[in-house]
C-alpha positions in Angstrom: -39.1 5.8 20.9 -36.4 6.3 23.5 -33.8 9.0 22.7 -30.6 10.3 24.1 -29.4 13.9 23.7 -25.9 14.2 22.4 -23.9 16.5 20.3 -23.3 15.3 16.8 -19.7 14.6 17.6 -20.6 12.6 20.7 -23.1 10.6 18.7 -20.6 9.8 16.0 -18.1 8.6 18.6 -20.7 6.5 20.4 -21.8 4.9 17.1 -18.2 4.1 16.1 -17.7 2.4 19.5 -20.5 0.0 18.8 -19.4 -1.3 15.4 -17.6 -4.6 15.4 -16.1 -7.1 13.0 -16.9 -10.8 13.0 -14.0 -11.5 15.3 -15.7 -9.5 18.1 -13.3 -6.6 17.8 -14.2 -3.0 17.4 -13.9 -2.3 13.7 -12.4 1.1 14.4 -9.3 0.5 16.5 -8.3 4.1 17.2 -8.2 7.7 16.0 -5.4 9.8 14.7 -6.0 13.4 15.4 -4.4 16.8 14.9 -6.8 19.3 16.4 -7.6 22.8 15.2 -10.4 25.2 15.4 -12.5 23.0 13.1 -12.5 19.9 15.3 -11.1 20.6 18.7 -14.3 21.8 20.4 -16.6 19.2 18.9 -14.7 16.0 18.1 -12.0 16.8 20.6 -14.4 16.9 23.5 -16.2 13.7 22.4 -12.9 11.8 21.9 -11.5 12.8 25.3 -14.5 11.2 27.0 -13.7 7.7 25.5 -9.9 7.8 25.5 -9.8 4.6 27.6 -11.9 2.7 25.1 -11.1 4.3 21.8 -7.5 5.6 21.9 -6.6 8.8 20.2 -3.1 9.2 18.9 -1.5 12.6 18.2 0.2 13.0 14.8 2.7 15.6 13.6 1.4 15.8 10.0 -2.1 15.0 8.8 -1.0 13.1 5.8 1.3 11.0 7.8 -1.2 10.1 10.5 -3.7 9.0 7.9 -0.9 6.9 6.3 -0.4 5.2 9.7 -4.1 4.4 9.7 -3.9 3.0 6.1 -1.0 0.8 7.0 -2.9 -0.5 10.0 -5.8 -1.5 7.8 -3.6 -3.1 5.3 -1.7 -5.2 7.9 -5.0 -6.1 9.5 -6.1 -7.5 6.1 -9.0 -4.9 6.1 -10.5 -6.5 9.2 -10.0 -3.3 11.2 -9.5 0.3 10.4 -8.8 3.7 11.9 -10.0 7.3 11.8 -8.0 10.4 10.9 -9.4 13.8 11.8 -8.1 17.2 11.1 -9.3 20.8 11.2 -10.7 22.8 8.3 -8.3 24.1 5.6 -4.7 22.9 5.2 -5.1 20.2 7.8 -7.9 18.7 5.7 -6.2 19.1 2.3 -3.0 17.5 3.8 -5.1 14.3 4.0 -6.2 14.3 0.4 -3.0 12.5 -0.7 -3.6 9.8 2.0 -7.2 9.4 0.8 -5.8 8.7 -2.7 -3.4 6.2 -1.3 -6.3 4.3 0.4 -8.5 4.6 -2.6 -5.9 3.1 -5.0 -5.1 0.3 -2.6 -8.8 -0.4 -1.8 -8.2 0.1 2.0 -10.7 1.2 4.6 -10.1 4.6 6.2 -12.5 7.0 7.9 -11.6 10.7 7.4 -13.3 13.3 9.5 -12.0 16.7 8.3 -13.6 19.7 9.9 -15.7 21.9 7.6 -17.2 25.3 7.3 -20.1 26.5 9.5 -23.4 25.0 8.2 -25.1 28.1 9.5 -22.8 30.3 7.5 -22.9 32.8 10.4 -19.2 33.7 10.4 -18.8 33.2 6.7 -16.0 33.2 5.6 -14.5 31.4 8.5 -10.8 31.1 9.1 -9.1 28.9 6.4 -12.3 28.7 4.3 -11.7 28.2 0.6 -14.4 30.3 -1.2 -15.7 29.4 -4.6 -17.0 32.5 -6.2 -19.7 30.6 -8.1 -20.8 27.9 -5.7 -21.5 28.6 -2.0 -21.7 24.9 -1.1 -18.1 24.1 -2.0 -15.3 23.9 0.6 -11.8 22.6 0.6 -13.2 19.2 1.5 -14.7 18.8 -1.9 -11.2 17.9 -2.9 -11.8 14.5 -1.3 -14.7 13.6 -3.6 -12.6 11.9 -6.4 -10.5 10.0 -3.9 -13.2 8.8 -1.6 -15.4 5.7 -2.1 -18.1 7.5 -0.2 -18.3 11.2 0.5 -20.8 13.1 2.6 -21.1 16.5 4.3 -22.6 16.4 7.8 -24.5 19.7 7.8 -27.2 18.6 10.3 -26.8 16.2 13.3 -29.4 13.9 11.9 -27.4 13.4 8.7 -25.4 10.9 10.8 -28.3 8.6 10.9 -27.8 7.7 7.3 -24.2 8.7 6.7 -22.6 6.5 9.3 -24.2 3.2 8.2 -23.3 4.0 4.6 -19.7 4.8 5.7 -19.3 1.5 7.5 -21.0 -0.5 4.7 -18.4 1.0 2.3 -15.4 0.3 4.5 -16.5 -3.3 5.2 -17.7 -4.2 1.7 -14.9 -6.2 -0.1 -15.9 -4.9 -3.5 -16.4 -1.2 -2.6 -13.8 -1.0 0.2 -11.9 2.3 0.3 -11.7 5.6 2.1 -14.8 7.4 3.4 -14.8 11.1 4.0 -17.4 12.7 6.2 -16.8 16.5 6.0 -18.0 17.5 9.5 -19.3 21.1 9.7 -17.7 22.5 12.8 -20.9 24.1 14.3 -22.8 20.9 13.7 -20.2 18.9 15.7 -21.2 20.8 18.8 -24.9 20.9 18.1 -27.2 18.8 20.3 -29.9 16.4 18.9 -32.2 13.7 20.4 -30.8 10.6 18.8 -32.7 7.3 18.9 -31.0 4.9 21.3 -31.5 2.1 18.8 -29.0 3.9 16.6 -26.2 2.9 19.0 -27.1 -0.7 19.3 -24.0 -2.9 18.8 -23.6 -4.0 15.2 -21.4 -6.7 13.6 -20.1 -6.1 10.1 -19.3 -9.5 8.5 -17.1 -9.9 5.5 -19.3 -10.7 2.5 -18.0 -13.7 0.5 -19.9 -13.7 -2.7 -20.1 -17.0 -4.6 -19.4 -17.1 -8.3 -22.1 -17.2 -11.0 -22.5 -20.8 -12.2 -21.9 -19.8 -15.8 -18.7 -17.9 -15.0 -17.5 -20.8 -12.9 -18.1 -23.3 -15.7 -16.3 -21.0 -18.1 -13.3 -20.7 -15.7 -13.1 -24.5 -15.3 -13.1 -24.9 -19.1 -10.4 -22.2 -19.6 -8.1 -23.9 -17.0 -8.6 -27.4 -18.4 -7.9 -26.1 -21.9 -4.6 -24.4 -20.9 -1.3 -26.1 -21.4 0.8 -23.5 -19.7 -1.4 -21.6 -17.2 0.1 -19.1 -14.8 -1.5 -17.6 -11.6 -0.9 -13.9 -10.8 -1.5 -13.5 -7.1 -2.5 -10.0 -6.0 -3.4 -8.3 -2.8 -6.9 -9.6 -2.9 -5.5 -13.0 -1.9 -4.5 -11.5 1.5 -7.6 -9.4 2.0 -9.8 -12.4 1.5 -7.8 -14.6 3.8 -7.2 -16.9 0.9 -3.5 -17.7 1.3 -4.2 -21.3 2.5 -6.8 -21.7 -0.2 -4.3 -20.5 -2.9 -1.6 -23.0 -1.6 -4.1 -25.9 -1.6 -5.2 -24.9 -5.1 -1.8 -24.7 -6.7 -0.6 -27.9 -5.1 -3.6 -29.8 -6.2 -3.6 -28.5 -9.8 0.1 -27.9 -10.2 -0.2 -24.3 -11.5 2.8 -22.0 -11.0 2.3 -18.6 -9.3 3.8 -15.1 -9.9 3.3 -12.6 -7.1 2.5 -8.9 -7.5 3.8 -6.3 -5.0 0.6 -6.5 -3.1 0.4 -10.3 -3.4 3.9 -11.1 -2.3 4.1 -13.5 0.6 0.8 -15.2 -0.5 3.0 -18.3 -0.9 6.3 -18.8 0.9 9.2 -17.8 -1.3 10.6 -21.4 -1.2 7.4 -23.1 -2.3 8.3 -25.0 -5.5 5.4 -23.5 -7.4 6.1 -20.0 -6.4 8.0 -18.5 -9.4 8.6 -15.3 -7.4 7.9 -11.7 -8.3 6.2 -10.8 -11.6 6.3 -7.8 -13.9 8.6 -4.7 -14.3 10.1 -5.4 -10.9 9.7 -9.1 -11.3 12.2 -12.0 -11.6 13.3 -14.1 -14.5 11.3 -17.2 -13.4 7.8 -15.6 -13.2 8.4 -13.4 -16.2 9.5 -16.4 -18.3 6.4 -18.2 -17.4 4.3 -15.1 -18.2 5.9 -14.9 -21.6 4.8 -18.3 -22.7 1.5 -18.6 -20.7 -1.6 -19.4 -22.7 -3.8 -18.6 -19.7 -3.0 -15.8 -17.2 -5.2 -16.4 -14.2 -5.3 -13.3 -12.0 -6.5 -13.7 -8.4 -7.3 -10.4 -6.6 -5.1 -8.3 -8.8 -5.8 -4.9 -10.5 -3.4 -5.8 -13.4 -1.5 -2.6 -12.8 1.1 -1.7 -15.5 4.0 -2.8 -13.3 2.4 -6.2 -13.0 1.8 -6.6 -16.8 4.9 -4.8 -18.1 2.4 -2.2 -19.6 0.7 -5.2 -21.2 3.9 -6.4 -22.9 4.7 -9.3 -20.6 2.2 -11.8 -21.8 3.7 -12.5 -25.2 1.8 -15.6 -26.2 -0.5 -14.4 -29.1 -3.1 -17.0 -28.1 -3.1 -16.2 -24.4 -6.3 -15.7 -22.5 -6.9 -13.9 -19.3 -9.1 -15.2 -16.5 -9.7 -12.9 -13.5 -11.0 -14.0 -10.1 -11.9 -10.8 -8.4 -14.6 -9.6 -6.0 -14.9 -6.3 -7.9 -16.4 -6.7 -11.4 -14.5 -3.6 -12.6 -11.3 -5.4 -12.0 -12.6 -8.7 -13.2 -13.4 -7.5 -16.7 -10.2 -5.6 -17.4 -8.6 -6.1 -20.9 -11.2 -8.5 -22.1 -10.6 -11.0 -19.2 -13.0 -13.9 -18.6 -14.4 -12.6 -15.3 -15.0 -14.9 -12.3 -16.6 -12.4 -9.8 -16.4 -13.9 -6.4 -14.6 -13.8 -3.1 -11.0 -15.2 -3.7 -11.2 -17.9 -1.0 -14.7 -19.1 -1.9 -13.9 -18.9 -5.6 -10.7 -20.9 -5.3 -12.4 -23.6 -3.2 -15.3 -24.0 -5.7 -13.0 -23.8 -8.7 -10.8 -26.5 -7.2 -13.7 -28.8 -6.5 -15.0 -28.4 -10.0 -11.6 -29.1 -11.5 -11.3 -32.4 -9.6 -7.9 -34.0 -10.2 -6.9 -31.9 -13.2 -3.2 -31.0 -13.1 -1.2 -28.7 -15.4 2.3 -29.6 -16.6 4.9 -28.8 -14.0 7.2 -25.9 -14.8 10.9 -26.6 -15.1 12.5 -26.3 -11.6 15.7 -25.0 -13.2 14.0 -21.7 -14.2 13.1 -21.0 -10.6 16.5 -22.2 -9.2 18.4 -20.1 -11.7 16.5 -16.9 -10.7 17.2 -17.4 -7.0 20.8 -18.0 -7.7 21.0 -14.7 -9.5 19.2 -13.0 -6.6 21.6 -14.5 -4.0 24.6 -13.3 -6.0 23.5 -9.6 -6.0 22.5 -9.7 -2.3 25.7 -11.3 -1.1 28.1 -9.2 1.0 30.5 -7.1 -1.1 34.0 -8.4 -1.9 35.4 -4.8 -1.9 34.8 -3.2 1.4 35.9 0.2 0.2 33.2 0.5 -2.5 29.9 2.0 -1.8 27.3 -0.8 -1.2 24.4 -1.3 -3.6 20.8 -1.3 -2.5 20.7 -5.0 -3.4 23.5 -5.6 -0.8 21.6 -3.7 1.8 18.5 -5.9 1.1 20.7 -8.9 1.6 22.0 -7.6 4.9 18.5 -6.9 6.2 17.3 -10.3 5.0 20.1 -12.1 6.9 19.1 -10.1 10.0 15.4 -10.8 9.7 13.5 -13.3 11.7 10.5 -15.5 11.0 8.1 -12.8 12.3 9.8 -9.8 10.6 7.7 -7.5 8.5 9.7 -5.6 5.9 7.9 -2.5 4.4 8.5 0.2 1.9 6.6 2.4 -0.5 8.6 4.4 -3.1 11.9 5.0 -4.7 14.6 2.3 -5.4 13.7 -0.1 -2.7 10.3 -1.3 -3.9 11.8 -2.7 -7.1 14.7 -4.4 -5.3 12.6 -5.7 -2.4 10.0 -7.2 -4.8 12.7 -8.9 -6.8 15.0 -10.0 -4.0 13.2 -10.2 -0.6 12.4 -13.8 0.4 9.0 -13.5 2.1 8.0 -16.4 4.3 4.8 -16.0 6.3 1.8 -14.2 4.9 1.9 -10.5 5.9 5.7 -10.5 6.2 6.0 -8.2 3.2 4.2 -4.8 3.3 4.5 -2.7 0.2 2.4 0.3 -0.7 2.9 0.3 -4.4 -0.6 1.0 -5.6 0.1 4.8 -5.2 3.8 4.4 -4.3 3.5 7.4 -2.0 6.8 8.8 -0.8 6.6 9.5 2.9 4.3 6.6 3.6 7.1 4.5 5.1 7.7 5.7 8.7 4.1 6.4 9.4 3.2 3.2 7.8 5.6 1.3 10.0 3.8 2.7 13.1 0.5 1.4 11.7 1.9 -2.0 11.1 3.3 -2.2 14.6 0.0 -1.2 16.1 -1.8 -3.8 14.1 0.7 -6.6 14.9 2.7 -5.6 18.0 4.5 -8.9 18.4 6.1 -8.7 14.9 9.4 -7.0 14.2 8.9 -4.2 11.7 11.8 -3.0 9.5 11.1 0.2 7.5 13.3 0.6 4.4 13.4 4.0 2.7 15.7 6.2 0.8 16.9 9.7 1.7 14.4 11.2 -0.7 11.4 9.6 1.1 12.8 10.4 4.5 13.1 14.1 3.6 9.5 14.0 2.2 8.0 12.8 5.5 9.9 12.1 8.6 7.8 13.8 11.3 6.2 10.6 12.6 9.5 9.3 13.8 8.9 11.7 16.6 5.5 10.1 17.1 7.0 6.7 17.2 9.5 7.9 19.9 6.8 9.6 21.9 4.5 6.5 21.7 7.3 4.1 22.4 6.7 2.2 19.2 9.6 -0.1 18.4 10.7 0.2 14.7 13.9 -0.4 12.8 14.3 2.2 10.1 17.0 1.7 7.5 17.8 4.8 5.5 19.8 4.3 2.3 21.4 7.6 1.4 22.1 7.8 -2.3 22.0 11.6 -2.2 18.8 12.2 -4.2 16.1 10.5 -6.1 18.3 7.6 -7.5 15.5 5.6 -8.9 14.2 8.4 -11.1 17.7 9.5 -12.0 18.2 6.0 -13.5 14.9 6.3 -15.3 15.9 9.7 -16.7 19.1 8.2 -18.0 17.4 5.1 -19.4 15.0 7.4 -21.5 18.0 9.2 -22.9 17.9 12.3 -20.7 20.9 13.8 -19.0 21.2 13.6 -15.3 19.2 16.7 -14.1 17.5 17.7 -10.9 17.2 14.2 -9.4 20.5 13.7 -7.5 21.3 16.6 -5.2 24.6 17.2 -7.0 22.7 17.8 -10.3 20.0 20.0 -8.8 20.3 23.7 -8.6 22.4 24.6 -5.6 24.8 27.2 -4.3 26.1 25.0 -1.4 26.5 21.2 -1.8 23.9 19.3 0.3 25.3 17.7 3.4 22.4 16.4 5.5 23.2 14.6 8.7 20.4 12.0 8.9 21.8 10.5 12.1 21.7 13.8 13.9 18.2 14.5 12.6 16.8 11.2 13.6 18.3 11.5 17.0 16.9 14.9 17.4 13.4 13.4 16.8 13.9 10.9 19.6 15.2 7.8 17.9 18.4 6.0 18.6 20.4 6.6 15.4 23.7 5.2 14.0 25.7 5.5 10.8 26.9 2.2 9.2 30.0 2.6 7.1 29.7 -0.8 5.5 27.4 -3.8 5.0 29.1 -5.5 8.0 28.5 -2.5 10.2 24.9 -2.5 9.0 24.4 -6.1 10.1 25.9 -5.2 13.5 23.6 -2.3 13.9 20.6 -4.4 13.0 21.5 -6.9 15.6 21.6 -4.1 18.2 18.3 -2.8 16.9 16.6 -6.0 17.9 17.4 -5.4 21.6 16.5 -1.7 21.5 13.3 0.0 22.6 11.6 2.6 20.6 12.6 3.6 17.0 16.1 2.6 15.9 17.5 4.3 12.8 20.4 3.1 10.7 21.8 5.3 7.9 24.1 3.8 5.2 25.4 5.5 2.1 24.7 3.6 -1.1 25.7 3.8 -4.8 22.8 5.5 -6.7 23.5 3.9 -10.1 23.4 0.0 -9.9 20.2 -2.0 -9.9 19.4 -5.6 -10.3 20.0 -6.4 -14.0 18.4 -9.9 -13.9 14.7 -10.2 -14.3 12.4 -7.3 -15.0 10.6 -6.4 -18.1 9.7 -3.4 -20.2 7.7 -0.5 -18.7 6.1 2.1 -20.9 7.4 5.5 -20.2 6.9 7.9 -23.1 10.2 9.2 -24.7 10.3 12.5 -26.5 9.6 12.1 -30.2 11.7 15.2 -31.0 15.1 15.9 -29.4 18.5 17.1 -30.4 20.1 14.7 -27.9 21.4 11.5 -29.5 20.6 9.4 -26.4 17.0 10.5 -26.5 16.7 9.7 -30.2 18.1 6.2 -29.5 15.7 5.7 -26.6 12.8 6.9 -28.7 13.6 4.3 -31.4 13.8 1.5 -28.7 10.4 2.8 -27.3 8.7 2.6 -30.7 10.1 -0.9 -31.3 8.7 -2.0 -27.9 5.3 -0.6 -28.8 5.3 -2.4 -32.1 6.1 -5.7 -30.4 3.5 -5.4 -27.6 0.8 -8.1 -27.9 -2.6 -6.3 -28.0 -4.6 -6.8 -24.9 
C-alpha cells in the first residue's frame, strides 16, 4: 500500500480539499480561523500551504466567524459548508453557541477546536479546564450536546475514521448538523504514514429517500379526505431544492400555504395560494386558514412553538397532522401521520398519486385583507416629527430592495416584523436564523451570505441590542471588502423583550437602557463606532432620509451602515397568535394577576396535540 507522510493537520487539510458535492464544487468552501497556541503551529501551518485553493479568513470573534460559516451553509441550501477553527480554551468555548445555532437549524459546520496534549506531557497546559474526577475531559466536551457528531483526535490515525464520519454527517439530509473534531494540539503536528487512497477525490451526493409505500398511501388518503387542508412550508423545502416542486403541487391540488420563518420565500409572496407567514409572528390570512384546517400538512418543518402558536393555532378539534420530513424525529411529532422522505421526491410522488384531486380554493379576500393591513403599517409616516416604527423601517427597506436582494436577521423585534411584513420574491431572498434566534448572528451572517452568493445584495437588519452583542465582524467585512448594507434600528434597549415583559404584566425593568441600572444615561454613537470599524456610516433622521441612504448604499463598496432611531413600543397588531410564556401564579401586582388569568384561559382553550 502506497503511503504519504504528513502531519495530522496536513492530512486533514488534504482530505478536506478532496471532498466534493455533486455539482463538482469543494464541499468545504473555506476556513474561518483565529489562531492560538492550540492550533497555530499545526493547523496554521497546514492551512497556509493551501491558501490559494482553500481560503482562510481571519475573524475577530470565534462565535461570529462560526456564524458566518453557518450563514454560508444556510444560503447555500446545505450544498456547501465551511470550517471554523480556534485555539484551546476560551476560543473553543466561544464557538459552543455557534454550534448550538447550527444544531438547532440542522446546518453543516465543521468545528476544529484545539485540544489538550494527548501525551499529557505538559499537563495542565495553558487554558486547560481540569476535571478533578475525569482526566479525559477538556473544555471541548461542552460541544457534545450541540454536535451531531463529536470526536477527539488523540492519534493521527483517528482521522481515517473520524473524517469520513464527519462528512457523512454534514451531507446527510436527515442527520445534518455541526461536527466537532477536538484536535489535540500535539497530534496536529505529529507525522504519520497515511494511505494515499485516503485522499482520493470523493463526491458526496444528496440522499433523496423515497417514502414508504404504506406511508404514501396514508398521506394520499388524508389529503383526499380533507375539506380544508393547509400546507405549512418549512426550511426543509429550501434545503431539498423543492421550491419548484412545492409550487407545482399547490397549483395542481389547490392547497393554500403558510410559511414558517425558515420556509419564507418558498413561494413568491404574491402567489395566490401563498397565505403568507404563519404562527406567532404570522399574518391573519395563514392563521385564519390554520384555525379552521382539518389537515395540517407540514413539509420540512420542525413545528416549533412559534409556528404552532404553542400548539394553540390549529383550533379545529378534528384536525389531523401530516408531516413530510426527511428526519423521522420531526415527522412523528405530536402524533403526526409521518411521510418520511425527501421533500422534493415526496411531493412529486404524492402529486402523482393524488392525480387531479383539488381542494376547495380559499377565499381570496382573506389574503387580500391581510396584505392591505401590512401595506398600511409599512407606509411612510404622515407625521415626520414622530419616531418611526420598526414596521415603517421594514417598508422603507422593502421599497429600496431589488429582485436579487437578500434581507436577513436573527433576533429581537425585527424577526417578527419581517416575517409578517416582508414581501419575499425569489427563493433564498429571506434569510432568518430563528431556530436559535441568536443575537449577534446578523453581521457575521451577512458576510456568510455574501460569500455564498456574491452577486446578490445583502441587507442586514438588526437592533441596537444585537449590534452591541456582536459587532466585531463589521471590521472583518471592511477588511475583506465585503459589500453589505447594515440597518441598525436604535430603540435604546431590548425593545422586543420589554414589550413581552409588559404583556405578561411586569413593570418595565432592565430591558430598555433607561430602565436598567445606570449612573449615567446611555448615549452610544453607533455611527462613530461603525465608522471606526471601517464601514461607511450615516445617521438617518427620518424614513425619507433612510430611503436616501439606502439608495447611496447600493453604489458604495464595502459595508455601509445606516442608523435610525425607532419607537420601542409599537408592533404590528394585525395577525399573530398566542405564544405560551409562563406568567407568575403569585404576584402582588394587579397587571400580573390579570395576565395570569388570561394565560390560564388560553391554556384551557388550547386544542390538545
